[in-house]
N, CA and C atoms as a LAMMPS dump frame, in Angstrom:
ITEM: TIMESTEP
0
ITEM: NUMBER OF ATOMS
399
ITEM: BOX BOUNDS ff ff ff
-5.0000000000000000e+02 5.0000000000000000e+02
-5.0000000000000000e+02 5.0000000000000000e+02
-5.0000000000000000e+02 5.0000000000000000e+02
ITEM: ATOMS id mol type element x y z
1 1 1 N 160.155 -487.651 51.844
2 1 2 C 160.13 -486.236 51.511
3 1 3 C 159.004 -485.564 52.286
4 2 1 N 159.223 -484.337 52.672
5 2 2 C 158.228 -483.565 53.401
6 2 3 C 157.02 -483.275 52.508
7 3 1 N 155.833 -483.16 53.123
8 3 2 C 154.656 -482.795 52.33
9 3 3 C 154.863 -481.45 51.645
10 4 1 N 154.499 -481.396 50.415
11 4 2 C 154.549 -480.17 49.614
12 4 3 C 155.967 -479.663 49.345
13 5 1 N 156.948 -480.53 49.447
14 5 2 C 158.321 -480.119 49.154
15 5 3 C 158.472 -479.715 47.689
16 6 1 N 157.799 -480.409 46.793
17 6 2 C 157.897 -480.053 45.373
18 6 3 C 157.38 -478.639 45.119
19 7 1 N 156.237 -478.329 45.713
20 7 2 C 155.657 -476.996 45.526
21 7 3 C 156.517 -475.942 46.219
22 8 1 N 157.109 -476.283 47.343
23 8 2 C 158.012 -475.35 48.01
24 8 3 C 159.207 -475.028 47.109
25 9 1 N 159.746 -476.04 46.465
26 9 2 C 160.877 -475.831 45.553
27 9 3 C 160.469 -474.947 44.387
28 10 1 N 159.306 -475.221 43.798
29 10 2 C 158.827 -474.399 42.675
30 10 3 C 158.574 -472.963 43.133
31 11 1 N 158.028 -472.794 44.325
32 11 2 C 157.817 -471.444 44.862
33 11 3 C 159.134 -470.697 44.947
34 12 1 N 160.133 -471.328 45.516
35 12 2 C 161.434 -470.681 45.661
36 12 3 C 162.09 -470.43 44.303
37 13 1 N 161.93 -471.365 43.368
38 13 2 C 162.467 -471.145 42.018
39 13 3 C 161.784 -469.969 41.331
40 14 1 N 160.482 -469.832 41.53
41 14 2 C 159.775 -468.697 40.916
42 14 3 C 160.292 -467.38 41.494
43 15 1 N 160.618 -467.361 42.767
44 15 2 C 161.175 -466.149 43.37
45 15 3 C 162.599 -465.888 42.884
46 16 1 N 163.352 -466.943 42.642
47 16 2 C 164.688 -466.772 42.073
48 16 3 C 164.618 -466.226 40.648
49 17 1 N 163.635 -466.673 39.878
50 17 2 C 163.44 -466.137 38.528
51 17 3 C 163.103 -464.653 38.616
52 18 1 N 162.27 -464.283 39.57
53 18 2 C 161.937 -462.872 39.758
54 18 3 C 163.179 -462.067 40.143
55 19 1 N 164.006 -462.616 41.01
56 19 2 C 165.257 -461.945 41.386
57 19 3 C 166.181 -461.808 40.175
58 20 1 N 166.242 -462.844 39.341
59 20 2 C 167.038 -462.795 38.103
60 20 3 C 166.568 -461.639 37.223
61 21 1 N 165.268 -461.453 37.147
62 21 2 C 164.722 -460.349 36.355
63 21 3 C 165.157 -459.003 36.935
64 22 1 N 165.192 -458.912 38.253
65 22 2 C 165.669 -457.681 38.89
66 22 3 C 167.128 -457.408 38.593
67 23 1 N 167.922 -458.456 38.577
68 23 2 C 169.343 -458.31 38.23
69 23 3 C 169.488 -457.838 36.789
70 24 1 N 168.631 -458.356 35.917
71 24 2 C 168.666 -457.923 34.511
72 24 3 C 168.287 -456.447 34.371
73 25 1 N 167.376 -455.964 35.205
74 25 2 C 167.042 -454.534 35.206
75 25 3 C 168.273 -453.733 35.626
76 26 1 N 168.928 -454.173 36.682
77 26 2 C 170.123 -453.461 37.161
78 26 3 C 171.215 -453.429 36.093
79 27 1 N 171.416 -454.531 35.42
80 27 2 C 172.428 -454.576 34.345
81 27 3 C 172.043 -453.664 33.185
82 28 1 N 170.765 -453.636 32.844
83 28 2 C 170.3 -452.756 31.769
84 28 3 C 170.473 -451.298 32.172
85 29 1 N 170.25 -450.986 33.432
86 29 2 C 170.482 -449.629 33.925
87 29 3 C 171.953 -449.25 33.783
88 30 1 N 172.823 -450.144 34.197
89 30 2 C 174.26 -449.87 34.115
90 30 3 C 174.696 -449.682 32.667
91 31 1 N 174.197 -450.535 31.799
92 31 2 C 174.573 -450.46 30.387
93 31 3 C 174.054 -449.179 29.733
94 32 1 N 172.853 -448.763 30.096
95 32 2 C 172.264 -447.573 29.484
96 32 3 C 172.71 -446.281 30.159
97 33 1 N 173.232 -446.39 31.372
98 33 2 C 173.642 -445.202 32.119
99 33 3 C 172.473 -444.461 32.75
100 34 1 N 171.312 -445.114 32.828
101 34 2 C 170.121 -444.497 33.404
102 34 3 C 169.962 -444.985 34.843
103 35 1 N 170.176 -444.074 35.781
104 35 2 C 170.104 -444.436 37.194
105 35 3 C 168.675 -444.328 37.707
106 36 1 N 168.389 -445.117 38.723
107 36 2 C 167.087 -445.028 39.39
108 36 3 C 166.967 -443.649 40.024
109 37 1 N 165.808 -443.069 40.086
110 37 2 C 164.491 -443.651 39.876
111 37 3 C 163.962 -443.503 38.446
112 38 1 N 164.752 -443.009 37.525
113 38 2 C 164.293 -442.818 36.149
114 38 3 C 163.906 -444.183 35.563
115 39 1 N 162.757 -444.225 34.893
116 39 2 C 162.227 -445.478 34.36
117 39 3 C 162.208 -445.511 32.837
118 40 1 N 162.516 -444.413 32.199
119 40 2 C 162.416 -444.336 30.74
120 40 3 C 163.698 -443.761 30.153
121 41 1 N 163.793 -443.896 28.838
122 41 2 C 164.915 -443.299 28.127
123 41 3 C 165.682 -444.287 27.278
124 42 1 N 165.593 -445.554 27.618
125 42 2 C 166.259 -446.592 26.835
126 42 3 C 165.259 -447.728 26.624
127 43 1 N 164.95 -448.063 25.372
128 43 2 C 163.935 -449.101 25.118
129 43 3 C 164.244 -450.457 25.76
130 44 1 N 165.495 -450.843 25.786
131 44 2 C 165.853 -452.147 26.383
132 44 3 C 165.624 -452.113 27.895
133 45 1 N 166.037 -451.026 28.533
134 45 2 C 165.788 -450.884 29.967
135 45 3 C 164.292 -450.92 30.244
136 46 1 N 163.511 -450.219 29.456
137 46 2 C 162.064 -450.189 29.642
138 46 3 C 161.455 -451.583 29.496
139 47 1 N 161.971 -452.366 28.58
140 47 2 C 161.464 -453.739 28.41
141 47 3 C 161.8 -454.604 29.625
142 48 1 N 163.029 -454.469 30.133
143 48 2 C 163.406 -455.226 31.33
144 48 3 C 162.527 -454.84 32.515
145 49 1 N 162.273 -453.561 32.675
146 49 2 C 161.413 -453.093 33.768
147 49 3 C 160.007 -453.65 33.599
148 50 1 N 159.505 -453.632 32.383
149 50 2 C 158.149 -454.134 32.132
150 50 3 C 158.053 -455.634 32.394
151 51 1 N 159.078 -456.38 32.015
152 51 2 C 159.101 -457.834 32.284
153 51 3 C 159.045 -458.085 33.788
154 52 1 N 159.868 -457.366 34.537
155 52 2 C 159.885 -457.55 35.982
156 52 3 C 158.542 -457.134 36.592
157 53 1 N 157.994 -456.028 36.148
158 53 2 C 156.712 -455.556 36.688
159 53 3 C 155.581 -456.527 36.343
160 54 1 N 155.572 -457.034 35.12
161 54 2 C 154.527 -457.963 34.724
162 54 3 C 154.607 -459.251 35.536
163 55 1 N 155.813 -459.701 35.806
164 55 2 C 155.978 -460.905 36.63
165 55 3 C 155.46 -460.647 38.037
166 56 1 N 155.758 -459.489 38.586
167 56 2 C 155.259 -459.131 39.911
168 56 3 C 153.73 -459.084 39.92
169 57 1 N 153.131 -458.632 38.829
170 57 2 C 151.675 -458.594 38.719
171 57 3 C 151.068 -460.001 38.728
172 58 1 N 151.801 -460.975 38.192
173 58 2 C 151.292 -462.347 38.116
174 58 3 C 151.559 -463.164 39.377
175 59 1 N 152.577 -462.819 40.149
176 59 2 C 152.918 -463.628 41.326
177 59 3 C 151.763 -463.776 42.326
178 60 1 N 150.957 -462.722 42.6
179 60 2 C 149.846 -462.922 43.541
180 60 3 C 148.734 -463.822 42.998
181 61 1 N 148.699 -464.028 41.72
182 61 2 C 147.742 -464.971 41.134
183 61 3 C 148.348 -466.372 41.149
184 62 1 N 149.61 -466.456 40.763
185 62 2 C 150.286 -467.744 40.628
186 62 3 C 150.513 -468.445 41.96
187 63 1 N 151.101 -467.766 42.926
188 63 2 C 151.528 -468.45 44.149
189 63 3 C 150.37 -469.035 44.968
190 64 1 N 149.309 -468.283 45.248
191 64 2 C 148.191 -468.924 45.975
192 64 3 C 147.546 -470.057 45.172
193 65 1 N 147.442 -469.864 43.862
194 65 2 C 146.853 -470.913 43.021
195 65 3 C 147.703 -472.177 43.059
196 66 1 N 149.015 -472.013 43.015
197 66 2 C 149.945 -473.136 43.085
198 66 3 C 149.746 -473.919 44.38
199 67 1 N 149.726 -473.211 45.499
200 67 2 C 149.614 -473.879 46.791
201 67 3 C 148.233 -474.487 47.009
202 68 1 N 147.209 -473.786 46.592
203 68 2 C 145.864 -474.348 46.763
204 68 3 C 145.643 -475.556 45.866
205 69 1 N 146.204 -475.523 44.661
206 69 2 C 146.124 -476.695 43.793
207 69 3 C 146.821 -477.877 44.461
208 70 1 N 147.994 -477.625 45.049
209 70 2 C 148.725 -478.693 45.734
210 70 3 C 147.926 -479.253 46.906
211 71 1 N 147.257 -478.386 47.647
212 71 2 C 146.472 -478.836 48.795
213 71 3 C 145.228 -479.617 48.376
214 72 1 N 144.561 -479.157 47.327
215 72 2 C 143.312 -479.788 46.92
216 72 3 C 143.498 -480.94 45.939
217 73 1 N 144.61 -480.97 45.233
218 73 2 C 144.838 -482.034 44.258
219 73 3 C 146.068 -482.837 44.613
220 74 1 N 147.247 -482.326 44.229
221 74 2 C 148.458 -483.137 44.354
222 74 3 C 149.686 -482.235 44.272
223 75 1 N 150.625 -482.459 45.173
224 75 2 C 151.847 -481.658 45.237
225 75 3 C 152.666 -481.756 43.957
226 76 1 N 152.887 -482.967 43.481
227 76 2 C 153.718 -483.157 42.299
228 76 3 C 153.063 -482.549 41.058
229 77 1 N 151.767 -482.752 40.892
230 77 2 C 151.067 -482.172 39.734
231 77 3 C 151.139 -480.65 39.772
232 78 1 N 150.938 -480.071 40.944
233 78 2 C 151.031 -478.616 41.079
234 78 3 C 152.437 -478.139 40.742
235 79 1 N 153.436 -478.875 41.199
236 79 2 C 154.822 -478.484 40.933
237 79 3 C 155.148 -478.552 39.444
238 80 1 N 154.646 -479.555 38.761
239 80 2 C 154.885 -479.675 37.32
240 80 3 C 154.261 -478.491 36.586
241 81 1 N 153.009 -478.182 36.913
242 81 2 C 152.349 -477.048 36.258
243 81 3 C 153.046 -475.745 36.657
244 82 1 N 153.477 -475.655 37.892
245 82 2 C 154.223 -474.478 38.345
246 82 3 C 155.542 -474.316 37.611
247 83 1 N 156.211 -475.422 37.348
248 83 2 C 157.466 -475.365 36.575
249 83 3 C 157.197 -474.891 35.152
250 84 1 N 156.068 -475.299 34.599
251 84 2 C 155.689 -474.821 33.263
252 84 3 C 155.466 -473.313 33.303
253 85 1 N 154.853 -472.82 34.375
254 85 2 C 154.662 -471.372 34.54
255 85 3 C 156.01 -470.659 34.54
256 86 1 N 156.967 -471.205 35.269
257 86 2 C 158.309 -470.604 35.325
258 86 3 C 158.936 -470.568 33.938
259 87 1 N 158.851 -471.669 33.218
260 87 2 C 159.39 -471.705 31.853
261 87 3 C 158.717 -470.637 31
262 88 1 N 157.409 -470.509 31.129
263 88 2 C 156.686 -469.483 30.381
264 88 3 C 157.171 -468.085 30.709
265 89 1 N 157.433 -467.821 31.984
266 89 2 C 157.931 -466.49 32.384
267 89 3 C 159.318 -466.228 31.799
268 90 1 N 160.158 -467.243 31.755
269 90 2 C 161.505 -467.07 31.181
270 90 3 C 161.406 -466.828 29.685
271 91 1 N 160.578 -467.619 29.005
272 91 2 C 160.376 -467.432 27.56
273 91 3 C 159.826 -466.034 27.299
274 92 1 N 158.875 -465.606 28.116
275 92 2 C 158.302 -464.264 28.006
276 92 3 C 159.39 -463.206 28.165
277 93 1 N 160.2 -463.337 29.208
278 93 2 C 161.236 -462.344 29.506
279 93 3 C 162.244 -462.229 28.367
280 94 1 N 162.739 -463.351 27.917
281 94 2 C 163.751 -463.33 26.853
282 94 3 C 163.159 -462.808 25.549
283 95 1 N 161.946 -463.223 25.246
284 95 2 C 161.293 -462.768 24.026
285 95 3 C 160.975 -461.289 24.06
286 96 1 N 160.419 -460.818 25.162
287 96 2 C 160.017 -459.416 25.268
288 96 3 C 161.22 -458.485 25.144
289 97 1 N 162.312 -458.82 25.808
290 97 2 C 163.495 -457.962 25.747
291 97 3 C 164.072 -457.953 24.337
292 98 1 N 164.075 -459.092 23.669
293 98 2 C 164.599 -459.161 22.296
294 98 3 C 163.735 -458.347 21.339
295 99 1 N 162.414 -458.49 21.467
296 99 2 C 161.462 -457.79 20.598
297 99 3 C 160.079 -457.968 21.232
298 100 1 N 159.415 -456.877 21.595
299 100 2 C 158.109 -457.016 22.257
300 100 3 C 157.118 -457.9 21.508
301 101 1 N 157.249 -458.037 20.231
302 101 2 C 156.352 -458.902 19.464
303 101 3 C 156.607 -460.385 19.764
304 102 1 N 157.732 -460.697 20.389
305 102 2 C 158.089 -462.091 20.682
306 102 3 C 157.68 -462.522 22.093
307 103 1 N 156.826 -461.75 22.733
308 103 2 C 156.426 -462.088 24.104
309 103 3 C 155.235 -463.025 24.171
310 104 1 N 154.51 -463.171 23.08
311 104 2 C 153.243 -463.894 23.124
312 104 3 C 153.371 -465.351 23.541
313 105 1 N 154.357 -466.071 23.029
314 105 2 C 154.479 -467.503 23.346
315 105 3 C 154.663 -467.713 24.845
316 106 1 N 155.587 -466.985 25.438
317 106 2 C 155.817 -467.11 26.872
318 106 3 C 154.614 -466.698 27.689
319 107 1 N 153.948 -465.627 27.246
320 107 2 C 152.769 -465.164 27.959
321 107 3 C 151.656 -466.206 27.901
322 108 1 N 151.483 -466.819 26.755
323 108 2 C 150.458 -467.854 26.605
324 108 3 C 150.764 -469.064 27.485
325 109 1 N 152.023 -469.497 27.494
326 109 2 C 152.424 -470.65 28.321
327 109 3 C 152.11 -470.38 29.785
328 110 1 N 152.548 -469.233 30.295
329 110 2 C 152.343 -468.953 31.713
330 110 3 C 150.879 -468.703 32.042
331 111 1 N 150.127 -468.109 31.118
332 111 2 C 148.709 -467.875 31.362
333 111 3 C 147.944 -469.189 31.448
334 112 1 N 148.23 -470.105 30.543
335 112 2 C 147.556 -471.407 30.569
336 112 3 C 147.911 -472.188 31.832
337 113 1 N 149.193 -472.168 32.204
338 113 2 C 149.612 -472.871 33.423
339 113 3 C 148.915 -472.284 34.641
340 114 1 N 148.853 -470.976 34.702
341 114 2 C 148.207 -470.317 35.833
342 114 3 C 146.71 -470.613 35.844
343 115 1 N 146.096 -470.658 34.686
344 115 2 C 144.666 -470.967 34.604
345 115 3 C 144.38 -472.374 35.117
346 116 1 N 145.239 -473.326 34.775
347 116 2 C 145.074 -474.7 35.274
348 116 3 C 145.13 -474.707 36.799
349 117 1 N 146.104 -474.011 37.358
350 117 2 C 146.239 -473.973 38.808
351 117 3 C 145.06 -473.267 39.47
352 118 1 N 144.699 -472.112 38.953
353 118 2 C 143.634 -471.307 39.538
354 118 3 C 142.276 -472.006 39.466
355 119 1 N 141.893 -472.397 38.259
356 119 2 C 140.572 -473.016 38.097
357 119 3 C 140.537 -474.444 38.629
358 120 1 N 141.679 -475.117 38.598
359 120 2 C 141.742 -476.445 39.2
360 120 3 C 141.527 -476.379 40.702
361 121 1 N 142.188 -475.435 41.358
362 121 2 C 142.028 -475.267 42.804
363 121 3 C 140.614 -474.81 43.148
364 122 1 N 140.11 -473.848 42.389
365 122 2 C 138.762 -473.347 42.643
366 122 3 C 137.718 -474.444 42.448
367 123 1 N 137.834 -475.168 41.361
368 123 2 C 136.881 -476.244 41.092
369 123 3 C 136.883 -477.301 42.173
370 124 1 N 138.069 -477.681 42.6
371 124 2 C 138.165 -478.715 43.641
372 124 3 C 137.635 -478.194 44.98
373 125 1 N 137.914 -476.928 45.312
374 125 2 C 137.425 -476.351 46.551
375 125 3 C 135.905 -476.314 46.571
376 126 1 N 135.316 -475.938 45.459
377 126 2 C 133.853 -475.919 45.352
378 126 3 C 133.311 -477.335 45.469
379 127 1 N 133.949 -478.27 44.794
380 127 2 C 133.537 -479.67 44.842
381 127 3 C 133.564 -480.187 46.292
382 128 1 N 134.652 -479.912 46.993
383 128 2 C 134.791 -480.368 48.381
384 128 3 C 133.724 -479.714 49.255
385 129 1 N 133.466 -478.448 49.039
386 129 2 C 132.464 -477.727 49.827
387 129 3 C 131.088 -478.374 49.678
388 130 1 N 130.71 -478.643 48.452
389 130 2 C 129.378 -479.209 48.234
390 130 3 C 129.313 -480.696 48.531
391 131 1 N 130.439 -481.377 48.441
392 131 2 C 130.473 -482.797 48.752
393 131 3 C 130.349 -483.049 50.256
394 132 1 N 130.872 -482.147 51.045
395 132 2 C 130.886 -482.338 52.494
396 132 3 C 129.73 -481.658 53.207
397 133 1 N 128.852 -480.975 52.46
398 133 2 C 127.725 -480.312 53.135
399 133 3 C 126.432 -481.043 52.874
């Protein structure tokens, strides 16, 4: 297998999940009859938009952390934690659309997974810097 193939797969899956969220926004628009660029007017549409926007807000934190964790630690470990992040985003999306009060579990899962990747990569990078100087 190519180096970092696991993380590449998780990266692409995370982008597919984001695309799925965009499709859900489009379906909610069609169902509500609210055409773009209008962003408000139907609570379900607004929740779908917020889920997609929140995921977009997290992707710049998640993706570099995922890859740096893979480079500094291990491809498979990064991919496993990255897959947990994806599961958290799906749980968040489904929960938030059903009832905004049900978003916490998914948000917690993805936040913890992202924290492991971010601080794991940062810690290892600092360790390598001071170990080699």
